[in-house]
Every structure is written in structure tokens, then in C-alpha cells.
N, C-alpha and C positions, 0 to 999 in steps of 0.2 A: 523458400525457407521462411518461416515465421520468426520475427524478432520480438522477444519478450523483454520488457523492462520490468523488473520486480524490485520492490522495496518494502520495508516495514515503516510504519508511521511512528518510529521510535528512534531515539538516539542512544539507546543502551548498547554497549559493546557485546552483551550476551543476550540480545533481544530474542525472546521467544517468538515474536511475530516475524522476525527475519528468518528464524529457523523454519517456521511454517511456510513462509513465502518461497524460500529456497526449495523446500521439499516439494511444494506444489509444482514448481517449474520442472522438477525432475520427472514428473508424471506425463508431461506433454510429449507428443511425437517429435521427430527431428526438428529442432529449433535452435536459434541463436539466442542465448540468455545472457543478460547483463543484470547483476544484482547491485543495486545502488545502496549506499550507506548515507543516511541523512547527515552524518558528521562531516561528509565531504562538501556539504552545502550550507555551512554555518553562515548566518548573516546577522547583522544587527537586528535588534528587536524592531519589528515593523511599527512605524507611526507615520502619519501624514507629514509631520514636521521633518522627520528624518528623510523621508522621500524628497521633500522640497529642497532641503539643504544639501543632500548628498546624492540624489538620484537613485537609480536602481543598482543593487549589488550585482557584480558579474555572475555570482553563483546563481542568482535567480534566472538569468538568461541561460546558463549552462543546464540547469535543471529542466527548463522548458525545452531545450534542445534534445535532451534525453527522451522526454515524453514524445516529442515529434518523431524521433527515430523508431518508435515502437509500432508494432502491429497489434500488440496486446499488452495491457498493463496488469500485473499481478501485485496487488497491494494488500498487506495485512496490517491493520491499524491497531496500535496499542491504545488501551483505554485508560485515561487518567481522569479520575473523578467523574466518570461517565461521559467523557468527551475526548477529543483529539489530544495527543501529547502536545506540549508547547513547541517542541522541535518541528513537528509536522505542521502545526497551525501557522507558525511563523513563515515557513516556506510557502504554504498555501496562500497566506496573506500577500507576501511579496509577489509571487508569480501571478496571482489573479489581478494585481494592479497593472501588470504588463499586458496580460491577455486574460480577460475574464473567462474565456473558454479554454482554460488551461489543459483540459484533458483531450482537446483537439479531435473529437469524434472517435477516440480510440475505444476499442473493446476493453472491458475491464472485468477481471475476476477480483471481487472484493471480499476480503476475509478479515477475521479478527480471532485472537485467542487470548486467554487469560488463565490463571490458576483457579478461577472461580467457576461456579456452576453455570454462569450465564455466558461465558466465553466471549466477552466483549460485545454483547448484544446491544448495549446502549450506544456505543460509538458506531456500530454497524447501521443502526436505525438512522442516526444523524447523517452518515455518509450516503446511505441509499436515497435519502431525501435531497441532499445537497449536491452530490456529484453530478447528477444529470443536468442540473442548472449550469454546470461548468463544462458541459459537452462530453460527459462520460457516457458510454454505452455499456451499462452494467449487464453482463451476460451470465454471471454466476455469482452467488453469494454463499459463503461458508463460514460457520462459526465452530471453533474447536474449544469446548469447555474443558476445564481441569487439565490444562496442558501437561503438567508434571506427571499426572497419572496416565495420560493418553498419548504421549509422544516420547520417542527415544531418538537420540541424535543419530544413531547408526541405522535404525529401522524405519524411522518416520512415525506415522500415526499407528499406534499399536492396537487401538480399538478397531476391530474389523468393521463394525457397522459404520463408524465415523469415516474410516478410510474409504470404504466402498462408496459412501455418499460423495466424498471429494472426487474420487475416480470417476463417478458417473457425471458429475458436473463438468469435469475436464473432457470426458468423451464427447459431451454435447458441444463443447467449445472447439475442439480439434477439427 
């Protein structure tokens, strides 16, 4: 059985990226899925001074342990001003200080969504460039534009063309 760890790069309680990541995991064949909430991994704002004075937060080790337990990571990144959300970036900063290869050679389905036409494409480009340097094996990339027009909480992706594209990516990963 394949173990999937999925999360949104967002701390929003109603995260559209968490909805997309959760939906994507439902499309995989028999798997064990754990959806993480970044709010469970809150840490002080990263700084070298904070690290020297207080060491690493337990939450950083816990997050890395979750990554280690996965066979596949499903990550849907929120885009804030064209980049990662502060919540994700802070976790990324802390964990990369413990292990610069934070993704630990795990396969990754990398996604993003937004209510705009570009579907988080700016943050996807940043992550596609950056994550392999931290030992991610990106096996699929998907962007969902205009989330509110193309997604339903009960049905998932309502745009057939976009849904088919995600299903095809997942078939190739399975």
C-alpha cells in the first residue's frame, strides 16, 4: 500500500489548495492518505538568532517525520504575492536547516490553485525550480485556474478538461 502525505502550502482554515490536494488524493488507487494542516506545525518566525538561542522547534522535527513516512507527497501551494505563503515558507526554512534535503527523495505531485486565470503558476514555477534542490522527485505538476468556477466541494473539479488532465497525471504516477 502506498502512503500519501498531502498538504496545502496555506494556513487558511478554508484553504482552496487543501481542497484541491484532498481531492487529488481521492483519485489514487488504494492508498493510505494523511492530510496535514500547516496550523499543526506553527513555529516561531525563523531567524538564525532564534535558532542559536532556542534551537529547533519540535514541530520542525515532527513535520520532517511526516515527510519521511510518505511514499508520495501531494502538495498544493497557495500563492501569496507571487510566492509561497508565509506559513509554508517558515516551515520550509526551519526544516531545511535540520535537513537541507527535506523532501528526502520522495515522489511529489506538485499543484497550485487560485481564483485567478493563472492558477498559482508563479509559485509553481518557483517550486519546480527549488524543490528538486531539496531532494524532491517531481513526478507531476498541475495548476487549477479559477478555482471557484472550476471546483465543487462535493464533485471536485467540474471542468471536464481540467479534471481529465489531473486524472491522467495521477494514472501515470499510480
